[in-house]
KOLLUMMAR-125912 format. One record per atom (N, C-alpha, C, O, CB): residue in one letter; x, y, z. Coordinates in steps of 0.001 Angstrom, whole numbers, plus 500000, padded with zeros to 6 digits. Glycine has a CB too. Layout:
REM KOLLUMMAR-125912
AXYZ;...
//
This chain:
REM KOLLUMMAR-125912
X500832498828500000;X500000500000500000;X500881501241500000;X501913501287500670;X499051499995501203;X500457502249499235;X501161503521499193;X500247504628499709;X499064504673499372;X501644503835497759;X500800505513500525;X500136506771500852;X500834507790499979;X502004508112500190;X500216507140502417;X500092508303498979;X500644509064497865;X501443508068497027;X501391506866497288;X501543510284498360;X502160508535496055;X502890507607495205;X503541508345494062;X503482509572493989;X501969506518494676;X504165507597493166;X504826508233492023;X503804508795491033;X502659508346490990;X505746507229491314;X504222509758490257;X503354510376489252;X502950509327488222;X503775508563487723;X504064511577488562;X501652509316487921;X501135508393486914;X500596509199485729;X499511508913485222;X500022507474487516;X501336510181485300;X500861511108484283;X500739510505482893;X500075511087482035;X501766512275484224;X501343509384482648;X501287508779481320;X500462507496481327;X500688506610480502;X502697508490480811;X499522507392482237;X498674506223482311;X499330505035482988;X498822503917482908;X498249505840480954;X500460505268483657;X501133504186484366;X500209503627485448;X499368504344485992;X502467504680484987;X500373502367485744;X499602501723486804;X500544501311487918;X501650500829487675;X498820500498486267;X500096501506489112;X500853501073490282;X500127499857490849;X498977499961491275;X500988502229491360;X500778498734490854;X500155497484491302;X500174497416492827;X500897496619493425;X500884496252490694;X499355498276493438;X499258498343494901;X498028499160495260;X497515499923494441;X500550498968495535;X497559498995496492;X496523499889496991;X497155501253497198;X498314501361497597;X495881499350498315;X496370502304496918;X496896503661497028;X495912504534497803;X494701504471497593;X497171504260495626;X496451505334498686;X495640506225499511;X496107507659499291;X497292507967499419;X495732505836501019;X495163508525498959;X495439509942498721;X494410510784499454;X493325510309499788;X495429510266497205;X494758512027499699;X493768513005500101;X493142513530498810;X493743513407497742;X494404514168500973;X491950514110498891;X491334514704497703;X492154515940497337;X492093516961498022;X489813515072497953;X492910515838496264;X493802516917495840;X493144517897494878;X493763518889494492;X495027516338495196;X491904517637494488;X491330518447493410;X490078519233493773;X489967520396493384;X491015517574492272;X489143518657494493;X487832519298494677;X487923520692495288;X487444521661494699;X486959518432495550;X488528520795496453;X488606522092497137;X489481523076496379;X489181524269496324;X489143521914498552;X490555522577495799;X491458523438495032;X490757523976493789;X490845525169493498;X492733522668494634;X490062523107493052;X489326523553491865;X488268524589492236;X488110525595491545;X488668522356491158;X487551524344493316;X486539525293493764;X487135526643494110;X486545527681493811;X485804524743494957;X488312526635494744;X488928527907495123;X489497528634493907;X489400529859493824;X490032527674496158;X490089527903492964;X490567528539491729;X489381529213491036;X489488530353490585;X491252527488490774;X488263528513490955;X487056529077490344;X486632530355491073;X486313531356490432;X485905528043490363;X486628530326492398;X486237531507493189;X487182532676492941;X486740533819492819;X486213531167494688;X488481532397492866;X489470533449492599;X489204534078491231;X489243535300491089;X490916532877492662;X488938533249490235;X488637533766488890;X487354534586488893;X487268535603488204;X488516532610487883;X486359534158489658;X485102534901489743;X485290536257490417;X484525537187490163;X484061534087490503;X486293536374491263;X486598537653491927;X487340538609490993;X487591539760491352;X487436537410493191;X487692538132489795;X488320539006488806;X489807538816488621;X490416539492487792;X488076540395489171;X490407537907489379;X491837537665489241;X492053536664488118;X491486535572488142;X492454537149490574;X492861537025487141;X493034536194485949;X494430535592485808;X494603534579485129;X492729537002484733;X495419536205486442;X496799535707486314;X497062534701487448;X497342535068488589;X497846536900486361;X496960533438487084;X497071532348488057;X498425531665487883;X498861531417486759;X495903531320487889;X499088531364488998;X500366530668488955;X500352529406489801;X499497529233490671;X501475531586489420;X501306528532489535;X501468527306490318;X502951527125490609;X503793527309489730;X500884526059489562;X503265526763491855;X504656526510492245;X504763525131492881;X504019524794493803;X505168527603493225;X505694524348492376;X505974523017492898;X506294522083491751;X505758522226490653;X504788522483493718;X507161521135492005;X507542520167490976;X506434519134490847;X506358518192491635;X508904519483491316;X505583519315489856;X504418518441489695;X504808517031489255;X503939516168489133;X503453519043488686;X506078516782489019;X506549515420488733;X507081514732490004;X507510513579489958;X507653515456487652;X507047515439491114;X507586514937492378;X506791513738492918;X507372512746493359;X507596516054493413;X505464513842492878;X504597512769493377;X503205512958492780;X502905514010492216;X504539512763494950;X502368511952492904;X501028512011492321;X500196513154492911;X499446513808492187;X500307510683492534;X500322513399494216;X499538514481494827;X499896515839494237;X499005516631493930;X499755514503496338;X501188516118494074;X501583517388493466;X501039517480492044;X500587518541491613;X503123517539493467;X501085516361491315;X500591516354489942;X499086516613489910;X498611517386489079;X500917515015489261;X498337515978490800;X496887516201490850;X496563517656491194;X495612518218490652;X496237515259491879;X497328518259492072;X497087519660492452;X497369520590491272;X496608521520491007;X497966520055493665;X498463520330490577;X498780521120489383;X497660520984488350;X497207521983487791;X500135520673488775;X497221519772488099;X496150519540487119;X494852520218487540;X494124520730486690;X495913518037486933;X494550520230488834;X493331520897489310;X493369522382488977;X492376522947488516;X493160520699490829;X494518523013489212;X494659524447488905;X494572524659487394;X493781525475486923;X496012525008489456;X495382523924486642;X495422524072485183;X494056523814484547;X493595524600483719;X496457523121484586;X493423522731484930;X492150522355484309;X491035523330484652;X490191523619483804;X491753520957484739;X491013523839485868;X489973524801486250;X490139526096485476;X489154526670485010;X490014525080487763;X491366526561485333;X491629527763484537;X491170527530483090;X490538528397482487;X493147528136484580;X491490526365482548;X491108526035481183;X489584525966481031;X489044526429480026;X491740524707480767;X488901525403482000;X487440525298481936;X486769526667481973;X485619526812481558;X486925524441483088;X487482527657482465;X486968529033482470;X487301529763481165;X487033530958481037;X487543529810483665;X487886529046480196;X488206529641478903;X489505530411478886;X489745531207477978;X487110530538478485;X490349530186479883;X491637530872479967;X492753529833479820;X492488528642479655;X491774531659481320;X493974530292479883;X495118529388479852;X496024529701481034;X496214530862481395;X495896529511478509;X496575528661481628;X497562528841482684;X498860529260481999;X499458528476481263;X497752527523483549;X499288530483482238;X500474531012481565;X501733530317482081;X501995530293483284;X500580532538481773;X502498529759481167;X503697529007481534;X504695529851482330;X505437529315483153;X504368528466480284;X504720531153482097;X505666532006482839;X505341532047484327;X506186532408485145;X505658533430482271;X504096531671484677;X503690531647486078;X503680530238486669;X503207530045487789;X502322532263486221;X504192529259485938;X504316527892486446;X505786527659486770;X506634527634485878;X503781526829485405;X506073527490488045;X507449527304488514;X507570525889489072;X507223525655490230;X507839528377489600;X508059524933488263;X508096523531488687;X509302523203489556;X510104522333489217;X508093522633487478;X509424523901490671;X510584523729491551;X510126523535492987;X509130524118493414;X511534524941491452;X510854522717493728;X510672522572495167;X511849523164495925;X511742523442497119;X510492521102495538;X512976523361495241;X514211523829495857;X514115525314496213;X513879526137495328;X515400523583494920;X514294525678497495;X514185527080497906;X515135528016497168;X514745529124496799;X514437527189499375;X516369527589496948;X517336528439496249;X516900528734494827;X516991529873494369;X518704527783496238;X516432527723494134;X515964527896492753;X514715528775492720;X514575529624491840;X515670526524492099;X513815528573493672;X512602529392493730;X512945530870493908;X512406531726493207;X511692528921494874;X513839531162494842;X514245532552495072;X514850533160493817;X514544534296493455;X515246532633496226;X515708532398493159;X516370532873491944;X515336533180490852;X515403534231490215;X517390531823491439;X514395532279490638;X513385532468489597;X512448533618489953;X512127534438489093;X512579531176489386;X512013533687491192;X511134534793491608;X511831536133491425;X511211537105490994;X510702534622493078;X513121536187491752;X513877537418491610;X513940537869490148;X513935539068489870;X515284537235492166;X513998536921489221;X514131537268487806;X512798537566487113;X512787538007485964;X514821536150487083;X511679537330487798;X510378537552487171;X510073539046487063;X510182539787488040;X509271536841487966;X509693539470485868;X509342540873485664;X507945541184486192;X507661542317486581;X509429541228484184;X507082540184486204;X505700540358486639;X505289539121487425;X505686538004487095;X504743540598485423;X504494539330488463;X503988538225489259;X502522537982488919;X501834538891488455;X504161538509490768;X502042536763489145;X500609536525488946;X499813537176490085;X500387537727491024;X500310534995488873;X498513537104489985;X497667537595491077;X497747536656492268;X497693537089493419;X496205537742490614;X497878535353491976;X497946534340493032;X498834533197492585;X498829532799491420;X496537533819493394;X499602532674493541;X500353531445493342;X499675530355494162;X499486530511495368;X501859531617493748;X499309529255493516;X498889528052494208;X500138527199494369;X500792526863493382;X497743527287493430;X500471526846495604;X501697526105495884;X501365524640496162;X500323524333496741;X502453526730497083;X502247523747495751;X502015522310495881;X501860521874497329;X501186520881497605;X503145521545495243;X502476522602498261;X502243522334499684;X502567523589500493;X503058524580499954;X503101521126500176;X502286523529501781;X502495524689502648;X503966525076502756;X504290526263502796;X501940524409504031;X504856524095502803;X506270524419502994;X506844525158501788;X507701526029501942;X507074523146503254;X506381524817500606;X506775525595499427;X506217527011499541;X506908527979499227;X506275524913498118;X504972527132499988;X504369528460500162;X505174529304501157;X505348530503500943;X502906528326500643;X505665528694502239;X506481529447503206;X507768529948502556;X508181531083502789;X506816528570504434;X508399529106501742;X509616529516501037;X509324530672500081;X510104531618499978;X510219528326500263;X508198530582499388;X507804531651498463;X507532532933499237;X507947534013498816;X506555531240497644;X506839532823500363;X506535533986501188;X507822534674501634;X507926535900501597;X505695533577502409;X508799533877502056;X510082534434502503;X510835535082501344;X511397536166501495;X510948533338503144;X510847534419500187;X511528534976499010;X510865536283498580;X511557537247498254;X511517533961497839;X509555536325498575;X508837537554498203;X509159538682499178;X509367539828498779;X507311537304498166;X509196538336500459;X509515539330501485;X510905539925501241;X511100541134501372;X509441538697502895;X511870539068500883;X513232539558500629;X513291540434499378;X514209541241499228;X514201538378500483;X512314540279498478;X512231541108497270;X511396542373497487;X511185543153496559;X511639540298496126;X510931542563498710;X510115543738499013;X508674543602498546;X507968544604498431;X510727544956498386;X508222542375498275;X506843542130497852;X506025541672499048;X506532541002499948;X506786541075496714;X504742542047499043;X503871541738500172;X502789540730499775;X502266540749498661;X503226543021500712;X502476539851500728;X501379538897500591;X500283539374501544;X500566539548502729;X501840537400500911;X499078539588501098;X498486539328499788;X498444540553498874;X497938540463497755;X497099538802499966;X498962541686499326;X498815542926498553;X499417542838497154;X498799543288496189;X499456544068499296;X500614542265497033;X501274542165495727;X500987540841495027;X500857540798493804;X502770542337495889;X500891539780495790;X500560538460495243;X499945537634496374;X500451537617497496;X501839537742494635;X498858536958496059;X498213536077497034;X498882534709496976;X499457534329495956;X496678535960496762;X498797533966498096;X499391532626498172;X498397531640498778;X497687531946499736;X500694532652499006;X498371530451498187;X497574529343498728;X498475528123498807;X499159527793497839;X496301529053497844;X498481527453499943;X499262526235500125;X498372525003500080;X497257525040499559;X500025526282501444;X498882523923500631;X498121522673500720;X498709521855501856;X499929521710501921;X498157521872499367;X497920521331502728;X498238520433503851;X497699520952505169;X497325520156506030;X499738520240503961;X497647522273505354;X497223522885506618;X498091522430507780;X497587522008508821;X495762522553506904;X499404522520507589;X500315522201508690;X500195523283509769;X499668524366509512;X501794522084508179;X500677522989510957;X500527523900512099;X501087525295511806;X500514526295512240;X501223523317513326;X502196525365511076;X502824526652510781;X501956527544509899;X502139528761509877;X504158526429510113;X501017526950509175;X500178527758508279;X499293528732509053;X498864529750508510;X499306526849507412;X499019528416510328;X498218529310511153;X499044530408511803;X498525531479512120;X497505528522512214;X500341530138512004;X501163531080512754;X502093531931511891;X502722532856512406;X501973530335513749;X502197531643510595;X503061532468509745;X502380533823509519;X501209534005509851;X503355531753508375;X503126534756508958;X502544536083508716;X502633536420507239;X503730536487506686;X503260537167509560;X501500536633506597;X500144536454507097;X499790534969507156;X500416534155506478;X499138537211506211;X498782534611507971;X498347533212507998;X497977532738506593;X497400533480505800;X497148533034508954;X498326531479506308;X498258530943504958;X496920530268504648;X496461529403505394;X499376529964504751;X496307530672503543;X495176529925503005;X495725528590502522;X496783528535501896;X494445530714501842;X494998527514502815;X495507526180502509;X494349525200502409;X493195525570502630;X496519525715503581;X494649523971502083;X493652522907502064;X493997521936503188;X495106521405503255;X493607522178500667;X493032521719504060;X493233520866505244;X493102519398504869;X492150518992504201;X492217521222506357;X494071518614505308;X494060517165505145;X493628516545506470;X494156516902507523;X495466516628504698;X492690515636506426;X492218514947507634;X493098513722507872;X492774512616507439;X490706514533507501;X494211513934508563;X495177512847508755;X494600511701509589;X494978510546509396;X496436513383509423;X493688512013510513;X493079510948511310;X492224510035510432;X492235508816510605;X492225511546512443;X491489510618509497;X490676509829508571;X491583509014507648;X491300507852507353;X489739510748507739;X492674509633507197;X493613508901506337;X494222507720507091;X494396506645506518;X494729509841505827;X494544507908508359;X495120506814509152;X494118505667509281;X494484504502509129;X495542507319510558;X492860505992509559;X491827504960509661;X491656504226508332;X491531503002508301;X490490505580510098;X491651504979507242;X491481504364505927;X492684503490505571;X492524502435504957;X491275505445504853;X493881503922505951;X495078503109505702;X494984501774506450;X495312500723505899;X496356503877506132;X494534501827507709;X494362500586508473;X493319499685507828;X493498498468507769;X493961500898509919;X492239500271507347;X491188499495506679;X491736498827505413;X491510497639505183;X489983500404506326;X492460499602504597;X493039499043503371;X494003497901503685;X493965496852503042;X493764500138502574;X494861498111504673;X495837497079505028;X495169495824505575;X495508494709505178;X496821497620506049;X494221496009506488;X493590494831507083;X492769494056506052;X492744492826506079;X492699495243508256;X492102494764505152;X491332494057504119;X492269493352503134;X491931492286502619;X490407495041503364;X493433493931502869;X494417493294501977;X494973492033502632;X495202491036501948;X495574494278501632;X495194492061503946;X495685490885504662;X494630489784504649;X494950488618504422;X496066491250506115;X493355490157504894;X492267489173504904;X491995488602503515;X491697487416503372;X490996489805505454;X492099489460502485;X491774489035501117;X492867489510500155;X492683490510499460;X490381489590500681;X493990488811500107;X495113489251499274;X494796489307497782;X495503489982497033;X496277488340499489;X493757488620497337;X493426488607495914;X492527489745495463;X492141489792494295;X492777487325495575;X492183490665496362;X491342491812495971;X492001492605494849;X493227492685494768;X491077492734497185;X491181493183493991;X491736494108492998;X492320495308493745;X491859495668494828;X490639494564491957;X493340495916493145;X493958497077493784;X492991498244493799;X492209498437492868;X495257497472493064;X493058499024494882;X492125500138495076;X492866501453495185;X493988501514495689;X491271499916496325;X492219502512494703;X492704503879494880;X491630504610495665;X490485504705495225;X493010504593493495;X492006505130496840;X491054505785497731;X491496507224497963;X492665507494498237;X490933505020499077;X490542508139497848;X490778509553498165;X489920509923499372;X488726509626499402;X490449510479496934;X490526510569500365;X489761511042501515;X489507512535501373;X490243513244500687;X490503510738502840;X488467512991502024;X488031514382501917;X489100515353502415;X489860515047503334;X486740514588502700;X489140516520501791;X489971517633502263;X489087518879502263;X488041518897501615;X491263517834501355;X489504519918502986;X488679521117503130;X489521522383502991;X490607522485503560;X487958521111504485;X489006523339502229;X489673524630502083;X489596525405503391;X488557525431504050;X489045525446500935;X490711526038503758;X490762526917504926;X491279528263504427;X492470528414504154;X491683526322506084;X490377529241504308;X490786530565503823;X491318531401504977;X490686531536506025;X489604531291503134;X492504531957504748;X493125532841505730;X493611534096505011;X493289534307503842;X494303532127506473;X494380534921505701;X494733536253505189;X495619536271503948;X495657537287503253;X495412537009506254;X496329535195503644;X497247535231502497;X496529535366501158;X497165535621500136;X498096533983502482;X495195535194501156;X494416535403499933;X493328536445500137;X492396536541499338;X493795534091499469;X493443537220501197;X492413538198501545;X492687539519500811;X493198540481501386;X492365538423503088;X492337539526499554;X492506540722498722;X491212540904497956;X490641539938497450;X493747540600497744;X490756542118497871;X489499542396497184;X489620542085495708;X490683542271495115;X489082543851497383;X488517541603495099;X488484541311493668;X488607542574492842;X488453543693493333;X487205540580493305;X488887542354491578;X489064543493490666;X487723544061490268;X487662545025489505;X489853543080489414;
//
């Protein structure tokens, strides 16, 4: 059994049970809400080839923008997890998007710090959204909008998957997604256009 797993972007199959948090529903809904508020320049930060969850989050942002009749501008897609590379790329950008959706909270913290060193403010100059709702997301400045993962539910589901696999080893492999919830905080608190 895998909790998360390798990217399956080319139709690859993983011969194992897989457990994920819902990486798309809340993120797609929030991208839609941001677009409805008038913000059109959407960005994504994180290496979407790193793991399936990062890839699903990237696809949620890209696909929602596309469904609104727009395109995710490649200049605002930064496929990096490395803090040094992120700082370097952010420093060289002539223009920032209205919002960066980050593959996880820790990437968002690195982006927040890099922006601060460039004299840019969150959310006034660029809004930020993370993913995971780690404890630091509540205490950073400004507090980070993120998607909450129910780790207790994931733990219960992992035990269920494992115990059922032990009882019935011949079961077909399963992919399970558990619910996640958007938590809006000040890092995206900017009035629409």
